N, C-alpha and C positions, 0 to 999 in steps of 0.2 A: 504494500500500500504506500502511496506517495507521501512524502513528508518533507518539510522544509526546515525543521528545527531538530537539533540533536539533543538527546537527554543528557543531563549532568549525572554521572554515577557517583559523584561526591568525593572530593579530595580534601575538603576542609577549606579550600580557598575560593569556592564558588565557580571554578573554571569548568569548561566542558572537557571531559577526559575520555569520552567514548562516543563514537558515532555508530556503535552497533545497534542501539535502540533509537529509532527515529520516531519523533512525535508527529502525529497527524494534526493538521490545521483544519479547523471547522469554522465556517461562517454560519451565523444564526441570524435570520431575517425576522426581526420583531422582538420586542421586549415585553410582550404581554405574558399571560400565564404559561403558554406553551414555550415561548422563547426562554423565559426564566428557568423553566423546568429543564430544557435542553442544556442551558449553560450550567446549571447546578450539577447535573450528572457528568458533563464533560470535565468540569473542574475537579470532581471527585476521582477522576481517573488520570491523575497527573503523570502516571508512568507510561501512558499510551497516547495522551492527547496534550497538545499545547493549549494554553488558555484560549477559550473561544473569542471570536470577535463578534459582538452582537450589534447589529445595525438597527437603530430605532428612529422612526420618522419624527416622533414628537420629542418633547423635553422631559417626559416622565415614563416610568415603567407602568405596567398595568393594562395596556392595550384598551380593549373595549370597556374595561372596568374603570377607566380614568374619565370621570364625568367632565364634559365640556358644554357649557350652556350655549355656546355658539353653534350655529347651523350653517350649512352651505360651505363656503370656502374660507380658509384662514387668510391672514394678511399676506402670507407668502404665496398665495394662489393655490395651495393644495387643499383638497376637500377635507372637511372635518371627518376624522376616522371613527370616533365613538358614536354608538347608537344608544348610549345610556340615557335614561330619563330620570328626572330629579327624584321621584318618589319610589323608584324600583326597589323592591326587596326580593331576595333570592327565592326561587320556587323549589329549591332543594335545601335541606338543612345542612348546616356546617359540618355535621358529623359524616355526611355523605360527600360533600363538596371537596373536602380537604385533600391535599397531597397526602398519601398514606403515611409518609414519614415526617409530616409537619402539621400538627393539629392547630386549629384555631384556638384562641384564648378561651379557656373553659367557662369564664363568667359570662360570655356573650350568649344571647338567645340563639336558638337554632336557625331561625330565618332572619337573615341579616340585610340591613340597608347596604346599598352598593359601596358606600364609603368604607364600611368595615372590610369588605372584600379587597378594596384597593389598599387599605392599611395592611391587611394580611400579606398581600403580594409584595408590598414594600418591605415588610419584616422578613419575608422569605428571601428577598434579594439581599438584604443586609446580612442576614444570618449565614448565607452561603458565599458572601464576598463577591457578588456578581457585578455590582455597580462599576468597579474600575474597568471592566471589560466591555462596557456598553458605550457605543458612540451615539450620543443623542443628537437630535436635529439633523439626521443623516438619511438621505434618500438613496435607496438602492436603485440604480438606473438599469443595470442589466446583470444577469447571471447566465453565463454561457459555458458549455463544456469545451475543453480544449484537449488535444492529445499532447502528452508530454512524455519525455524519457529522462530519468534521473541517472546520474553517473553510476555505472555498474549494472544497470538494468538493460535487458535485451528488448523486451516488448514495450510498445507504447501503452499507456493507460490514460484514463480520463482524469483530468483535474478541472477546476472551476475557476473561471475568471469572473471576479465580482467587481463591478464598477459602481462607485458610490460618489455622492457629492454632499458636502457639508453646507451649513447655512450661509456661508460666504460664497458658495458656488464653486468652490475648489473641488475638482474631480480627481478621483484616485482609482486605480485598478490594481487588484491584488489577486494572488492565486491561492486557492484552498484545495484540500483533498476532498472535502465533503461540504454540502450545504444543507442546512435544516431550514425549510420554509415554515415560519411560524407567524405569518402575517394575518392570520384569522380570515373569517369569511362573513363578517357582520358589518361591512362598511360600504358595500356597493349595492344599493337598493334594487330589488327586482320588482319591476312594475309591469304587470301583464297588460297585454293589448286589449283595450275596451273600445269597441266601435263607437264613434261619435263623441269621444271624451272631450274633443275640442269645443263641443257645444255646452259643456258644463259651465255654469255661471258663477259658481262658488270657488272655494279654495281647494286645491288638490295638493296633498302631501303624502309622503311615505313616513312610516313610524320612525325611520332613521332621523327625521327632522323634528320629531315630537319630543318636547322636554317636560312640559307640565300642562295640567288640564285647564287652569283658570281662563286662558284666552278663548276657550270654547264654551264657557258658561252660557246657558240659555240658547245655544245653537243646535240645529239638527245636523247630526253627523252620521254618515254611512261609513262604517268600518268594514273593510274587506279583509276577511281572514279571521278565524277563531282559534288559532293555536295560542301559545303562551302569551305573546305580546298583544295579540288582538283582543283576547279576553281581558287581560290585565288593564290595558288602556281603556277599554270600554267601561270597566268598573270605575276607573278614575274619572272618566268623563261624566258618567251618571252621577257621581258624588258631587259634582259642581253644577248639576242641573241641566246638563246637555241631554237632548233626546237622541238616543243612539239606536241605529239599526245595524245589527251585527249580521253581516252578509257572508255566508260561507256555503261550501258544498259538502261539508262533513255531515255525519248523522246529527239530527237535531239534539241540542243540549237539553238534557232532561232535568237537571237540578234547577232549583228556582233562581231566576235572575232578578236583580233588584228592579224596582220601578225605574223607568227611564231607559231600559234596554229591551228591545224586541228583536227577535230573530227573523231572518228572511233567507230566501234562496240566494244563489250567487248572482252577481251583477251581470247582465247580458249586454246592455248597451246604454248609451245616453241619447235620449230623444232630441229632436231638432229644437224643442223648446227648453232644453236643459234638464228635464226631469230624468231621473234614473229608472231604468226598466230592469226588473229582475227576471230570473229564469221562469218563475211561475206566472209571468205576465203582469204582475202588479207593478205600479210605478209610484215614485215618491219624489218630492222636492227636497233638496238638502242644501245646507250652507257649506258643508265640508264633505269631501270625499277623501278618506284616509286609507292608504294601502298598508296593511299589516301582512304582507305577502312574501316575506323572506328576502334573501339576499343572493346575489350572484357571486360565483367564484371569479376573482379578478387578480391576475398576477402580471402587471404591466412590465415587470422586469424579466419575464420569461418568454421564450419563443416556443410555444406549445408544440408546433409541428416539428421543430428540430429535436424536441425531447420525446417524440412519438406519443404525445398526449392529445386527447380531444377534450378541450375545456369548453363546456357550454355554460349557459346561465347558472343552472343549479346542479350540474353534474360534471365530473371529470373522470376520465378513464383512459388507459388501464393503470390502476395502482395496485400492485401486489400487496396484500394485507392492508389495503387502504392507506398505504404509506409510500411505496417505492415504484417509480416508473421502471418497468422491466428493462428498458433500453439503457437506463442510467442508474445503476443500483448504489450510487453514492450520493443521490439526491433524495431527501426525505421530506414529505409533507406531514406536519404534525397537526392533528386536530381537524381533519377534513370531515370526519363523520358527524352525523346529526342525531339528536335525541340520545344523548349519552350523559354520564357523569364526567364533565370535561376534565377536571384536574387529574383524577385517577386514570382516565384514558390517556392523557398526555404522558403521564408518568410511565405507563406501560409501553407506549409507542417509542418514547425516547430511549428507554433501556434496550428494547429490541433493536432499534437502529444502531445503537452503539455496539451491541453485540455483533451485528453484521460487520461494522467497521473494524472491530477488534479481531474478527476472524473466528469467534466462537460459534457463530451461526453462519452456515453456508447456504446462500440462496440457490434455488433451482436455476436452470438456464433461462435465458430470455423467453424462448418459445414456451417452455413449461409454465413460466409465470403468466405469460399472456393467455395461455390456454386455461389456466385455473381461474383467472379473473373473468374471462369470457363465460366460462361454465357457471360460475357463481352468479353473475349478473343475469344470465339467461334463466337460471332456476328461479330467481326472484321475479323476473318478468312473467314467467309461467304461473307463478303463484298469484299474479294479479297486481304486483307492486308497480306503480306508475314509474316511468323513466326518471322523472325528476325527484323521486323518493328513493332511488337506489342506494344512496349513501346514508339513509336512516338506519341506525343499528337497533335502538330501543332494546327489546328483550334479547337480541343477539349480542349485545355488548359484553355480557359476562363471559360467554364462551370465547368471544374474540380476545378479550384481555387474558383469559386463562391460557389460550393457545399461544399468545405471545410470550407469556411467562414460562410456560412449559418448554417452549422451544429455546428461549434465551437463558433459562436457568435463574430467573429472579423470582422473588416471593409472589405468590398469587394474591389477588385482592382478597381481603377477609370477606367471608360470606355474609357477615353482618351488614356490609355495605349494600349488597343486593337486597337483603331482607328489609332494611329500613327504606331504601329507595322505593320498593314496591308498596310498602305501607303508606308512604307519603303520596304516591300516585293514587292510591285508593281514597285517601282523605281528601285529595284535591278534587276528585270527582264528586264527593258528597258535600264538601264544604268549601267551594271555591273562594269564598270571601274570608273564611275564618281559619283555614287549615294552618296558616302561618302563625297563629297564636299558640300552637302546640310546641313543646320543647322536649327534646330527647337527650338521652345519654347512652353512650356505648359502654356496655358492661365488660364485654370480651370480644374476641374475634367472631363469636357466634351469636351474641345476644345484645339487644338494646332494650332500653326501658323508656316509657313516657314519664316525664317528671313534673307535669302540671295537669 
C-alpha cells in the first residue's frame, strides 16, 4: 500500500530510523460526525497511518448538527450546509445515538436538543485530539485517482490527488493513499417535479431552509412528505396556529394528530389559478408550499463516471457494502445509508474501511463486488422496494453492522442498542408528540430500563 511518511521506530532523539514500516496518508472530507469518527480511528492506529488531514468547509466541527440561522448562500457565495432547525430534538435517545465507545453525559435527558449533540461532537473531537488535524474554511475542489509507483515497487497502484482551496483562495494539491468521503447527504434539497408549480402564488421552500415556525403563524401550509422532518415540522407549525395539510403517499397516519393538521393524498399539480390539486382530486388554496422531500447525493469534487459510479438524486451505485466503489477500493463513502442509527453505523463502517487498508480484510475482485451489489439491489427491487429507497437499511442495519464487525474483527454493536431502538420506534408510532418525554438507561449490553 502506498505511503509517503516513514514511521519512527524510536531512538530517543525523535529521528526517523527505519523506512521498513511506511505510514498511509488518509484524507477525510468533512468534519461532521462521520469525519470525526474516521479521524478518531485513524489517529488510534499511529503504527499504520499518518495523522489524517480533515478538510472542513465551515469554521466548526459538527456538520449538519452545527445550527446556522442563515439560509440560502453564505457571504463567500457557498450554500448554507446545515439543515438544522432551531427547535429540533433528536428522535433517537442518546443511549442509542452515541458512538459505542463514547457515551453522552449521563445527566442529560434521553432526547436531546441539537445543541447538546453539537457539544457532544465537540467533546469527542477534543477528547481524541482531532482538532489540530482539521483544516477549517477549506473547500475540496477535486478528488481524483492517479497511478503512481513508489521506489522499489514494480506495479502501479492508485493514489488520490486532492485539490483544496482555503478562505484566501490559495489552492493546494496533495497526494493521499486513501480518501474517506464524509460530507453527508443532508445539504442538497430534493424537490420533485410538480406540474404547474410556477402558477403557485405563495411561498415555496424546502425544509432545508426552514428554521422556526413563528413566521408561518396563522398561514395555511401544505407540507409535502410525512417522514421524520415532515411530521416534526408540521407539529411545530400547528403549535403556532398554522393550518397544515400534510400531503404524502404513505399509508394514512392512524395516531391522533393535533388540531390544525389534516392529512391528504400526494400533490398532483398546481392549477392555473394557483390552487393545489391532490391525487384524490381535491384542491386547496395555500400560503406556503413546503417540501419535506429529502435530499440529493451531491459530490461536486468527484467525477462519478471516472470512478465507475452512477450518482443520481437519491441513489448511488455500485458501492460494495454501501461503502466502496468496486473500481477504486481505497475510496470510502461513510454514512450513505438511510434510516439507521448514524453514529454507531459510522463507527462500524470506518473500522471496516481501515481494516481493508491495513490488509486484515481482503476485498473480493472488482467483478465479484459489482456482481454482489447488483444481486442485492435486484433482490430489493423484486421485493417491491422503490429505486430511490434502495439505500434505506432500517431493520437490515443490524445484520449489516454485524457483518462488518465479523469480517473486520471488531466488537459487535451491543444488542441493547437494537432493542431500545425498536422500543422507541414503537413509542413514536403511539405517541408522536410525547415519546421524547421518556428517559432510558442502559443496564448492560443486553438490557435497558425506563427511568421516568
